[in-house]
C-alpha positions in Angstrom: 68.5 76.5 95.5 67.2 73.9 92.8 65.3 71.3 94.9 66.0 68.4 92.5 69.6 68.6 93.6 70.1 66.4 96.8 73.6 66.0 98.3 74.4 63.4 100.9 77.7 65.0 102.1 80.3 63.0 104.0 79.8 60.3 106.6 81.5 60.2 110.0 84.0 57.7 108.6 84.9 59.9 105.6 85.3 62.9 107.8 87.8 61.2 109.9 89.7 60.0 106.9 89.7 63.5 105.4 91.0 64.9 108.7 93.9 62.5 108.9 94.9 62.8 105.1 94.2 66.7 104.7 94.5 68.1 108.4 92.4 70.4 110.4 90.9 73.7 109.4 93.2 75.9 111.3 96.1 78.0 110.3 99.4 77.0 111.9 100.7 79.8 114.1 104.4 80.6 114.0 106.3 78.9 117.0 106.6 81.3 119.7 110.0 82.5 120.5 110.9 82.1 124.3 111.1 85.3 126.2 114.8 84.1 127.3 115.6 83.9 123.6 114.1 87.1 122.7 116.2 88.6 125.4 119.5 86.9 124.3 118.8 88.2 120.7 119.4 91.8 121.9 123.0 90.9 122.6 123.6 90.3 119.0 124.0 94.1 118.4 127.5 94.8 117.4 128.0 97.5 119.8 126.6 95.5 122.6 129.3 92.9 121.7 132.0 95.6 121.7 130.9 96.7 125.2 131.1 93.1 126.4 134.6 92.9 125.2 135.2 96.3 126.7 133.5 95.2 130.1 135.8 92.0 130.2 139.1 94.0 129.6 137.7 96.7 132.2 137.3 93.8 134.7 140.9 92.7 133.9 142.1 96.0 134.6 140.4 96.4 137.8 141.7 93.1 139.2 145.1 94.2 138.2 144.8 97.5 140.1 143.1 95.9 143.0 145.5 93.1 143.5 148.9 94.2 141.7 148.9 97.9 142.6 146.7 97.5 146.0 144.2 100.1 144.9 140.6 100.4 146.6 137.4 98.5 145.5 136.6 101.8 143.6 138.5 100.3 140.7 135.6 98.0 139.9 133.1 100.8 139.5 134.0 101.1 135.9 133.4 97.6 134.8 130.1 97.5 136.9 129.0 100.7 135.2 129.8 99.2 131.7 127.9 96.1 132.5 125.0 98.3 133.9 124.9 100.2 130.5 124.8 96.8 128.6 121.8 95.5 130.7 120.0 98.8 130.6 120.2 99.1 126.8 119.1 95.4 126.4 116.6 95.4 128.9 115.0 98.5 127.6 114.7 97.1 124.2 113.3 93.9 125.4 110.8 95.6 127.6 109.3 98.1 125.3 108.9 95.3 122.4 107.3 92.7 124.8 104.8 95.6 125.9 104.1 96.4 122.2 103.4 92.7 121.4 100.8 92.9 124.5 99.1 95.8 123.0 99.2 94.4 119.6 97.5 91.1 120.7 94.4 92.9 121.6 94.1 94.1 118.1 94.5 90.7 116.6 92.3 87.9 117.9 91.2 85.1 115.5 88.3 82.6 116.6 88.3 79.1 114.9 84.9 78.2 116.7 82.3 80.1 114.4 79.6 77.8 113.5 79.4 76.6 109.8 76.4 75.0 108.3 77.4 71.7 106.6 75.7 68.5 104.9 76.8 65.3 106.5 75.0 61.9 106.0 72.2 63.6 104.4 71.5 65.9 107.3 72.1 69.5 107.6 74.1 70.4 110.7 76.2 73.0 112.4 79.8 72.4 113.3 82.8 74.6 114.3 84.8 76.2 111.6 87.8 74.4 112.6 86.1 71.0 112.2 85.3 71.6 108.4 87.3 69.0 106.3 88.0 68.3 102.7 85.0 67.2 101.0 82.6 68.6 103.2 79.5 70.3 101.4 79.0 73.7 103.0 76.1 76.1 102.8 77.1 79.7 102.5 74.7 82.8 102.5 74.7 86.6 102.9 77.1 87.7 105.5 78.9 84.5 105.9 82.6 84.1 105.9 83.6 81.3 103.9 85.3 78.9 105.9 87.6 77.0 103.5 88.4 76.9 99.8 86.1 75.1 97.7 84.4 74.8 94.2 80.6 75.8 93.9 78.1 73.0 93.5 75.1 75.2 93.3 74.7 79.2 93.3 72.0 81.6 93.3 72.9 85.2 92.6 76.3 84.8 94.5 78.7 87.8 94.9 81.7 87.7 97.3 83.9 90.2 98.9 87.4 89.2 97.9 89.0 92.4 99.0 91.0 90.6 101.8 92.9 88.5 99.1 92.7 90.4 95.8 91.3 94.0 96.8 88.2 93.5 94.9 85.2 94.2 97.1 82.6 92.4 94.8 83.1 89.4 92.7 80.2 87.5 90.9 80.5 83.7 91.3 78.6 81.3 89.4 78.6 77.5 88.2 77.7 78.4 84.8 80.7 78.1 82.4 79.4 80.8 80.0 79.3 83.2 82.6 82.9 82.6 83.9 85.0 85.9 84.1 88.3 85.0 82.0 90.0 88.1 83.5 89.0 87.4 87.4 91.9 86.7 89.7 90.4 83.4 90.9 88.1 81.2 89.1 84.5 82.2 88.9 83.2 78.9 90.3 85.9 78.8 93.2 85.4 80.4 96.7 88.2 81.2 99.1 88.7 81.0 103.0 88.6 84.4 104.6 86.3 86.1 101.9 82.5 87.2 102.7 79.3 86.5 101.0 77.8 89.9 99.9 74.8 88.4 98.2 73.0 85.5 97.2 73.6 81.8 98.6 75.4 78.7 97.4 76.6 75.3 98.3 80.2 74.6 98.1 82.4 71.6 98.3 85.6 71.9 100.2 88.8 71.2 98.3 91.4 72.8 100.7 91.4 73.5 104.5 94.0 75.1 107.0 97.4 75.8 105.7 96.7 74.4 102.3 93.9 77.2 101.5 95.1 80.2 99.4 94.6 82.3 102.8 96.8 79.6 104.4 99.4 79.7 101.8 99.6 83.5 102.2 99.7 83.3 106.1 102.6 80.8 105.8 104.5 83.0 103.3 104.0 85.7 105.8 106.0 83.8 108.6 109.1 83.4 106.5 111.6 85.6 107.9 113.9 86.8 105.1 116.4 88.5 107.5 116.3 91.7 105.7 118.6 94.2 107.6 117.3 97.5 108.5 119.3 100.5 107.4 120.1 101.2 111.1 121.2 97.7 111.8 123.8 98.1 108.9 124.9 101.5 110.1 125.5 100.2 113.4 127.4 97.1 112.1 129.7 99.6 110.2 130.2 101.9 113.2 130.8 98.8 115.4 133.6 97.6 113.0 135.0 101.3 112.8 135.2 101.6 116.5 136.8 98.3 117.0 139.5 99.1 114.4 140.2 102.5 115.8 140.3 101.5 119.5 142.5 98.7 118.6 144.8 100.9 116.6 144.9 103.3 119.6 145.9 100.4 121.8 148.6 99.2 119.7 149.9 102.6 119.1 150.2 103.0 122.8 152.0 99.8 123.3 154.6 100.5 120.6 155.1 104.1 121.6 155.7 103.6 125.2 158.0 100.4 124.5 160.1 102.7 122.1 160.2 105.7 124.7 161.5 103.0 127.4 164.1 101.7 125.1 165.3 105.1 123.9 166.7 105.8 127.4 168.7 102.6 126.8 170.0 103.5 123.4 167.9 100.3 122.5 170.7 98.2 124.2 168.6 95.4 125.5 171.8 94.2 127.7 171.3 97.3 129.9 167.6 96.6 130.4 166.3 95.1 133.7 164.1 92.2 132.8 162.0 92.4 135.8 161.4 96.2 135.5 160.8 95.9 131.8 158.0 93.3 132.4 156.4 95.4 134.8 156.5 98.4 132.5 155.1 96.1 129.8 152.0 95.3 132.1 151.7 98.8 133.1 151.7 99.5 129.3 148.9 97.0 128.4 146.7 98.3 131.4 147.0 101.9 129.9 146.2 100.4 126.3 143.3 98.4 127.7 142.0 101.4 129.6 142.2 103.5 126.3 140.4 101.0 124.4 137.6 101.1 127.0 137.4 104.8 126.9 137.1 104.9 123.1 134.2 102.7 123.2 130.9 104.7 123.0 129.3 103.1 126.0 126.2 105.4 125.8 125.4 104.6 122.1 123.3 101.4 122.6 121.5 103.3 125.4 121.1 106.4 123.2 119.8 104.1 120.4 117.3 102.2 122.7 116.1 105.4 124.4 115.6 107.0 121.1 113.8 104.2 119.6 111.7 103.6 122.9 110.8 107.1 123.2 109.7 107.4 119.5 107.9 104.1 119.9 105.7 105.4 122.7 105.2 109.0 121.1 104.3 107.4 117.7 101.4 105.5 119.6 99.9 109.0 120.4 100.0 109.6 116.4 98.2 106.2 115.8 101.2 104.2 115.1 101.4 100.9 117.1 105.1 100.0 116.8 105.7 96.3 117.4 109.5 96.3 116.1 111.7 98.8 117.9 114.0 99.5 114.8 110.9 100.1 112.6 110.6 103.5 114.0 114.0 104.4 112.4 113.7 102.3 109.2 110.7 104.5 108.3 112.9 107.4 107.9 114.9 105.7 105.5 112.1 104.6 103.3 112.5 105.3 99.6 109.4 103.4 98.3 106.1 102.7 99.8 104.0 99.9 98.3 100.3 100.4 99.0 97.1 98.4 98.3 94.2 100.5 97.2 91.2 99.1 99.0 91.0 100.1 102.6 94.2 102.0 102.5 94.0 104.6 99.8 90.2 104.2 99.6 87.5 103.8 102.4 86.5 100.4 101.2 83.0 101.7 101.5 81.0 102.3 98.4 79.2 105.6 98.2 77.4 107.7 95.6 79.7 110.3 94.1 77.6 111.8 91.2 74.0 111.8 90.5 72.0 112.8 87.4 68.3 112.7 87.7 65.5 114.4 85.7 62.5 116.2 86.9 59.2 114.3 85.9 58.9 114.4 82.3 61.0 117.4 81.6 63.9 115.7 79.8 65.6 119.0 78.9 66.1 120.0 82.7 68.1 117.6 84.2 69.6 117.9 87.8 73.3 117.3 87.4 74.8 117.9 90.9 78.7 118.0 91.4 78.1 117.4 95.1 75.2 114.9 95.6 75.0 115.6 99.4 73.8 119.1 98.6 71.1 117.7 96.7 68.0 118.0 99.1 65.2 115.3 99.7 62.7 117.7 98.0 64.6 117.6 94.8 64.1 114.0 94.6 60.9 112.6 92.7 58.8 110.1 94.6 59.8 107.8 92.0 63.4 108.0 92.6 63.0 107.7 96.2 60.9 104.3 95.9 63.0 103.0 93.3 66.2 103.0 95.5 64.3 102.2 98.8 62.0 99.4 97.4 63.8 97.8 94.3 66.7 96.4 96.3 68.0 93.4 98.2 70.5 95.5 100.4 69.8 97.0 103.8 71.6 99.0 106.6 72.8 98.0 110.0 72.2 101.0 112.5 74.0 99.4 115.6 76.3 102.5 115.3 73.8 105.3 114.4 76.7 107.7 113.5 78.2 105.3 110.8 75.6 102.7 109.7 77.0 99.9 107.8 75.8 98.0 104.6 74.3 94.5 104.6 74.2 92.7 101.3 75.3 94.4 97.9 77.7 97.3 98.6 76.5 99.2 95.5 72.8 98.9 96.4 73.8 99.8 100.0 75.5 102.9 98.8 72.2 104.1 97.4 70.5 103.6 100.7 73.3 105.4 102.5 72.7 108.2 100.0 69.0 108.2 100.9 69.7 108.2 104.5 72.1 111.1 104.2 69.2 113.1 102.6 67.0 112.5 105.8 64.8 109.8 103.9 63.8 106.8 106.0 64.0 103.9 103.5 62.8 101.5 106.2 59.6 103.4 106.7 59.0 103.1 102.9 59.5 99.4 103.0 57.4 98.7 105.9 54.3 100.7 104.3 54.8 99.3 100.9 53.7 96.0 99.5 55.8 94.2 97.0 53.7 92.6 94.2 56.3 91.2 92.3 60.0 91.0 91.9 62.4 90.2 89.1 66.1 89.7 90.8 69.2 90.9 89.1 71.2 88.5 87.1 74.6 88.8 85.2 72.5 88.0 82.0 69.7 90.3 82.6 72.0 93.1 84.2 69.0 94.7 85.9 66.4 94.3 88.7 62.7 95.2 88.5 60.1 95.3 91.1 56.4 95.9 91.2 54.9 97.8 94.4 52.0 99.4 95.8 53.3 102.9 96.0 53.5 104.9 99.3 54.3 108.1 98.2 51.8 108.2 95.4 48.6 106.4 97.1 46.4 104.3 94.6 49.2 103.7 92.1 51.1 100.4 91.4 54.5 101.2 90.2 57.1 99.2 88.3 60.5 100.1 89.2 63.8 99.2 87.3 67.4 99.6 88.2 70.5 98.3 86.5 73.1 98.7 83.8 72.5 102.3 82.2 72.6 101.0 78.5 70.2 98.0 79.3 67.8 100.2 81.3 67.8 103.1 78.6 67.0 100.6 76.1 63.7 99.7 77.8 62.7 103.2 78.0 60.4 105.2 75.6 62.5 106.9 72.8 60.0 109.9 72.8 58.3 111.6 75.7 59.9 111.8 78.9 63.4 110.3 77.9 66.5 112.5 77.5 68.3 112.3 74.4 70.7 109.1 74.1 73.7 111.3 73.3 73.3 113.3 76.6 72.9 110.0 78.7 75.8 108.3 77.1 78.1 111.4 77.3 77.3 111.6 81.0 78.0 107.8 81.5 81.2 108.0 79.6 82.3 111.0 82.0 81.7 108.9 85.0 83.0 105.4 83.7 86.3 107.1 82.6 86.6 107.9 86.2 86.3 104.2 87.1 83.0 104.6 88.7 80.1 102.1 88.6 76.9 103.4 87.2 73.2 102.3 87.7 70.4 103.7 85.6 66.8 104.2 87.0 63.5 103.8 85.3 59.8 103.5 86.1 56.2 102.9 84.9 52.8 103.3 86.2 51.2 99.6 85.9 48.2 100.0 87.7 45.9 98.6 85.0 48.2 95.4 84.1 49.5 92.9 86.9 52.3 90.9 85.0 55.8 92.3 85.4 57.3 90.3 82.5 54.7 91.6 80.2 55.6 95.2 80.8 59.4 94.4 80.2 58.7 92.4 77.0 55.7 93.7 75.3 55.6 97.5 76.1 59.0 98.6 77.0 58.5 102.0 75.3 56.3 103.1 78.3 59.1 103.1 80.8 60.2 106.4 81.8 63.9 107.2 82.3 64.5 108.8 85.7 68.3 109.3 85.6 71.9 107.6 86.5 74.0 107.6 89.6 77.8 107.2 89.7 79.0 104.9 92.7 82.7 104.6 93.8 84.8 103.6 96.7 85.8 107.0 97.8 89.5 108.1 98.4 90.2 108.8 102.0 90.3 112.6 102.5 93.7 112.8 104.0 95.3 110.6 101.1 95.9 113.1 98.4 97.9 115.5 100.5 99.9 112.7 102.3 100.9 111.2 99.0 102.1 114.8 97.9 104.0 115.0 101.2 105.7 111.7 100.5 106.7 112.6 96.8 108.0 115.7 98.2 110.2 114.0 100.6 111.7 111.9 97.6 109.5 108.9 98.4 108.2 106.9 95.6 104.6 105.4 95.9 103.4 102.3 94.0 100.0 101.1 94.1 99.3 97.2 94.0 95.8 96.3 93.7 93.4 93.4 92.5 91.3 95.8 90.7 91.1 96.6 87.1 93.7 98.9 85.5 91.1 101.6 84.6 90.0 101.7 88.3 93.7 101.7 89.6 94.6 104.6 87.3 91.7 106.6 88.4 92.5 106.1 92.0 96.2 107.1 91.2 94.9 110.1 89.5 92.7 111.2 92.3 95.5 110.8 95.0 98.1 112.8 92.6 100.2 109.6 91.8 99.0 109.2 88.0 99.5 112.1 85.7 99.0 113.0 82.0 102.9 112.3 81.6 102.5 108.8 82.6 102.3 105.9 79.9 101.8 102.3 79.6 105.3 101.6 80.9 104.1 102.9 84.2 101.4 100.4 84.6 101.2 96.5 84.5 98.7 93.9 85.2 99.3 90.8 87.3 99.6 88.3 84.6 102.1 90.5 82.7 104.1 91.1 85.9 104.2 87.4 86.8 105.7 86.7 83.2 108.7 88.9 83.5 111.8 87.3 84.5 113.6 88.7 87.5 116.1 90.3 85.2 113.4 92.0 83.2 111.5 93.1 86.3 114.6 94.7 87.7 115.2 96.6 84.7 111.6 98.2 84.7 110.7 98.1 88.5 111.6 101.5 89.2 109.3 102.9 86.4 106.3 100.9 87.5 103.6 102.9 89.4 100.6 100.7 89.3 100.2 96.9 89.2 96.6 96.1 88.7 94.8 92.4 88.8 97.6 91.6 91.2 97.8 88.5 93.2 99.2 88.0 96.9 102.7 87.0 95.8 103.0 89.7 93.2 103.3 92.5 95.8 106.1 90.4 97.7 107.9 89.9 94.5 107.8 93.7 93.8 109.4 94.3 97.2 112.1 91.8 96.6 112.9 93.5 93.3 113.0 96.8 94.7 115.4 95.4 97.6 117.6 94.3 95.0 117.8 97.8 93.6 119.0 98.9 96.9 115.7 100.6 98.0 114.3 100.7 101.5 110.7 99.5 101.2 107.8 100.0 103.2 104.6 98.1 102.7 100.9 99.2 103.5 98.0 96.9 103.5 95.0 95.6 105.4 94.1 92.4 103.7 95.6 88.8 103.8 96.8 89.1 100.4 99.1 91.9 101.5 100.8 89.7 104.3 103.6 88.1 102.6 104.8 91.7 101.2 104.4 93.1 104.8 106.7 90.6 106.0 109.3 90.8 103.2 109.5 94.6 103.4 111.8 96.7 105.6 108.8 98.1 107.2 105.3 96.4 107.0 102.4 98.8 107.9 99.0 97.2 108.5 95.8 99.0 109.0 94.0 98.9 112.5 90.8 97.6 110.9 92.9 95.0 108.8 92.9 91.2 108.9 94.6 89.4 111.7 97.1 87.9 109.1 98.1 91.4 107.9 98.6 92.8 111.4 100.6 89.7 112.5 103.0 90.1 109.5 103.5 93.7 110.1 106.0 95.9 111.9 103.7 99.0 112.5 99.8 98.9 112.9 98.3 102.3 111.8 95.3 102.3 114.3 93.4 104.9 112.5 93.9 103.7 109.0 95.2 107.0 107.9 97.7 107.4 105.1 98.7 110.7 107.2 100.0 108.6 110.0 102.4 107.1 107.7 103.8 110.5 106.9 104.1 111.0 110.5 106.0 107.7 110.9 108.4 108.8 108.3 108.9 112.3 110.1 109.5 110.6 113.3 112.0 108.1 111.6 114.1 110.7 109.9 114.2 112.8 113.1 115.2 109.9 115.1 118.1 109.2 113.0 119.3 112.7 113.2 118.9 112.5 117.1 121.1 109.4 116.9 123.6 111.2 114.9 123.7 114.2 117.3 124.5 111.9 120.3 127.4 110.4 118.0 128.6 113.7 117.6 128.6 114.5 121.3 129.8 111.0 122.6 132.6 110.8 120.1 133.8 114.3 120.7 133.9 113.5 124.4 135.7 110.2 123.6 138.4 111.8 121.4 139.1 114.4 123.8 139.3 111.7 126.8 141.5 109.2 124.6 143.9 111.9 123.4 144.3 113.5 126.8 144.8 109.9 128.5 147.1 108.9 125.6 149.3 112.0 125.9 149.3 111.8 129.6 150.7 108.2 129.2 153.2 109.3 126.6 154.4 112.2 128.8 155.0 109.7 131.6 152.5 111.1 134.0 149.7 109.7 135.9 146.5 109.5 133.9 145.0 113.0 134.3 141.5 111.5 134.5 140.9 108.8 137.3 138.9 105.6 136.4 135.8 107.0 138.4 136.1 110.3 136.6 136.1 108.7 133.3 133.1 106.5 134.2 131.2 109.8 135.0 132.4 111.3 131.7 131.8 108.2 129.4 128.8 106.5 131.0 126.9 108.7 133.3 127.1 111.9 131.6 126.8 110.3 128.1 123.7 108.4 129.4 122.1 111.5 130.5 122.9 113.2 127.1 121.3 110.1 125.5 118.2 110.7 127.3 118.3 114.4 126.5 119.0 114.0 122.8 116.5 111.1 122.5 113.7 113.3 123.8 114.1 116.0 121.1 110.7 116.4 119.4 110.4 115.6 115.7 111.0 118.2 113.1 108.8 118.8 110.0 111.6 120.3 108.2 113.1 116.8 107.5 110.1 116.1 105.2 111.7 118.6 102.9 114.9 116.5 102.5 115.5 113.5 100.3 115.8 109.9 101.8 119.3 109.4 103.1 121.7 107.1 101.3 121.3 103.9 103.4 125.0 103.0 102.2 126.5 106.3 103.6 128.3 105.9 106.9 126.4 107.1 109.9 129.2 109.6 110.7 129.0 112.0 107.8 131.8 114.5 106.8 130.6 117.7 108.7 130.1 115.3 111.9 133.7 113.9 111.3 135.1 117.4 110.7 133.4 118.8 114.0 134.4 115.7 116.0 137.9 116.2 115.2 137.9 119.9 115.3 136.0 120.5 118.5 137.5 117.3 120.1 141.1 118.5 119.0 140.4 122.1 120.4 139.1 120.8 123.8 142.2 118.5 123.9 144.7 121.2 123.2 143.0 123.4 125.9 143.1 120.6 128.4 146.6 119.4 127.6 147.9 123.0 127.8 146.2 123.4 131.1 147.9 120.0 132.3 151.1 121.4 131.3 150.8 124.4 133.1 149.6 122.6 136.2 152.7 120.5 136.1 155.1 123.4 135.7 153.3 126.2 138.1 151.7 126.2 141.4 148.1 127.0 140.6 145.9 127.9 143.7 142.9 129.2 141.8 142.5 130.0 138.2 143.1 133.9 138.6 146.8 132.7 139.0 146.9 132.4 135.3 146.9 136.0 134.9 150.4 136.1 136.3 151.8 132.7 135.2 155.4 131.7 135.8 156.5 128.5 134.6 159.0 126.6 136.5 160.4 122.9 136.9 158.2 120.0 136.7 156.2 119.4 139.7 153.4 116.6 140.7 149.9 117.9 139.9 148.0 118.7 143.0 144.5 117.2 143.6 143.2 120.9 143.2 144.5 121.3 139.9 143.4 117.8 138.8 139.8 118.7 140.0 140.0 121.8 138.2 141.0 119.9 134.9 138.1 117.4 135.5 135.7 120.2 136.2 136.6 122.2 132.9 136.4 119.0 131.1 132.8 118.3 132.2 131.6 122.0 131.8 133.0 122.5 128.3 131.2 119.3 127.1 128.2 120.3 129.1 127.8 123.5 126.8 128.8 121.4 123.9 125.6 119.4 124.4 123.6 122.3 123.2 125.8 122.8 120.2 125.3 119.1 119.2 121.5 119.3 119.5 121.4 122.2 117.2 123.8 120.3 114.7 122.6 121.0 111.0 119.3 122.3 112.1 120.0 125.9 110.9 118.6 127.1 114.3 120.1 128.6 117.4 121.3 126.3 120.1 119.1 128.1 122.5 116.0 127.4 120.4 114.4 125.1 123.3 110.9 125.0 122.3 109.3 121.6 123.0 112.9 120.4 124.5 112.0 120.1 128.2 113.7 116.9 128.5 117.0 118.4 127.3 116.5 121.4 129.7 115.8 119.1 132.8 118.6 116.6 131.9 121.2 119.4 131.4 120.1 121.0 134.8 120.5 117.7 136.3 124.3 117.1 135.0 125.3 120.6 136.2 123.7 120.0 139.5 125.3 116.6 139.7 128.7 117.9 138.7 128.5 120.5 141.5 127.5 118.1 144.1 130.1 115.7 143.1 132.7 118.3 143.5 131.3 119.9 146.7 129.8 117.2 148.8 132.2 115.5 151.2 130.9 112.2 151.0 131.3 112.0 147.2 134.6 113.6 146.8 136.9 110.6 148.0 134.9 108.5 145.3 135.8 110.7 142.5 139.1 111.7 143.8 138.2 115.5 144.0 138.4 118.3 146.4 136.2 121.4 146.8 136.7 124.4 144.3 136.6 128.0 145.4 133.5 130.1 144.1 135.4 132.3 142.0 136.9 129.2 140.1 133.2 127.9 139.6 132.3 131.5 138.2 135.4 131.4 135.9 134.9 127.7 134.6 131.0 128.2 133.9 131.7 131.7 132.2 134.7 130.5 130.4 133.1 127.2 129.2 130.1 128.9 128.0 132.1 130.3 125.2 131.6 127.1 123.5 128.1 128.0 123.0 128.6 131.7 122.3 131.2 131.1 119.6 129.0 128.6 117.9 125.9 131.2 117.9 128.2 133.9 116.5 129.5 131.6 113.8 125.9 130.5 113.0 124.6 134.1 112.8 127.4 135.1 110.4 126.7 131.9 108.1 122.7 132.8 108.2 123.4 136.7 107.2 125.6 135.7 104.1 
């Protein structure tokens, strides 16, 4: 720091005035939603609203039956069951999301009490980061996190890691206008809150604190709720409207049909109609209609959705996906576009030596060019190379974690030290034994660093080591002995640089006889010996190329948004398999060009864009919004503060486990292991989950169609309803809840990753489902209504009586016959549960690998049905009587044909 500059800083009065005017240096957290309000929000689900209406209607029916028809208290069991289903569905959803928030809070802790060195009233002092105000003069050095936005007053060799805001791991900062980078995302003399000093030191004057900083603006934008509906929300909205209209239509049809039937017997002569009898008949009709409305509502669906999401939520945690928002599980399955940042998501955010080209001694015609530098042993390295890397540097390594040492200082120099460390060379031992005679630090003007040391590996020698930009270092070397041809060196450099690698060259000279470093670099450059070059890059995560390939195979577009240069972004795109030789300039755009596009222009080209380079934080969010206007389901991955607005705006935001707190707060899912493979797992879970919900809908709506048509025809035939209220409760609620648990616990299938993303505008009940619901439901109804007719016109003591059937006059159906009808209904749908599980899987319904939950719950349903019919204490509750053993055998074997017919049909289709 130049001693002639003396800064006074703010006085205590100025600090107070600044704090009043500009506020404190704390990011304002979003207001916390009270738990009671979070719970009530669960009741906004359209199907929950329908269930609430159905529950109220059911209460009305029960009150009428209890008071008007003088039935027992058991008539209230159905409304109680409906409300139990409502509170179970909403309660489970609320519980699992609050539990996820607790787990998430462990990952996301922010401290505003870190000490910061400032100058106030002419004195250097330390204050908490939260107490920094606009106008403060702050000292920053290596390792410091910059506490607020500010302009540089003085700087010495300052480089800042801006990856949390721009994706760039190393940005040179300076107060010299001549050295300003016109292409930089932010001005070269400005530093920003949340970024980190990698090398050098500086004095800055604070210009913005808290919410007014760039970091704060991004954080605030991340809190904006744009109320983007997930695909599942939309599907359930449509389903709710469909069920409402259908159930109301059925109810109206019942009322009209029964009134017409009543009036037919009087030849529509109202003069002959008894008003009191007609009113009583109307009330009875309304009760039947409301009962049908209640029966038609899929009570188990909210439970099925909640259980499926909750199960997936817990299982996804085992695949390193911490889900904060339950619906994010399913939404991942509908994803059509993934917008990802580069640094820390596709790459490791850790510089490493990718390639090396070193020369043995003076034998310039025998270079060592190793494709995999890790295979290059320490014995192959000359002493000059070892000392040049170990001693001619300002970086060091932190061995707090011996298995994964971290870099302190310049990440590029740190990569070279890690390279030495991986070869078993102790750079610290070399530093401790060597004596640095003179050092010339790196500057952006000089573009190299030089150091004179008393050699350790070559005792008695004093060596000059130079490291820096290859073209500069090569120019300092001799043009004859010991120096490889320029064409060879530049060809190697071009190869590395085309792959967006940073390159460094190394040279040395024995300077035992002369002491002055500057003398050697100016008066006798021809004596420097060229040692070779190294290419350094932020390596792609090993699993990313295969994961990107899997996403593309699944029909998901991937777009890279980064603050890096176009060349670096394209190279990373090439390495991960996203950028190919067929791609052109239409597939890449830089931040300024992107910002200059109007919304209409952007909408026209957004689907073609693969890479946005030099992107600013809000560019990524604008990209997400443009894709959403194109009806795309967008997932966003990121780990930096710059990613937060896009994470919040996307249908699903995926933050990395080691990302910034702002990014994790804005996301729906946190990828704990930072692996792109975990994102593919999340897509697989989401797609499988949606299929499980469809299978449950297939099962329950088939049950409901059968029950509705049976009750409707029974009412139109003038008979008592063939299913009692408690029996319908078992069929529509208890059995369906068990089915929901069984189908929700089905494991994910990798086969779904070969399918394209589903159409988010398509109805959740597709044509094959609708055909099966109508076909199978119609078949079950025909079977049961036929049996009901037989029971009304024949005396059936056991099912073997059907072999010598004789129909007679209409007689009341006996309790034994009604029990047979009820049990046949349950058992046919019991076996159909296995068919629903295998729907559109191209597999046998008996393929039960990994389906332990389904097997257990199916067994539970069967045992419960037997106990319900055979236990005396339960029989009265469900209006059933004990069945003969022969009838149980016939019912089970006969009902199982539902399964065997499906298996035979599937076998015939597979053999075609």
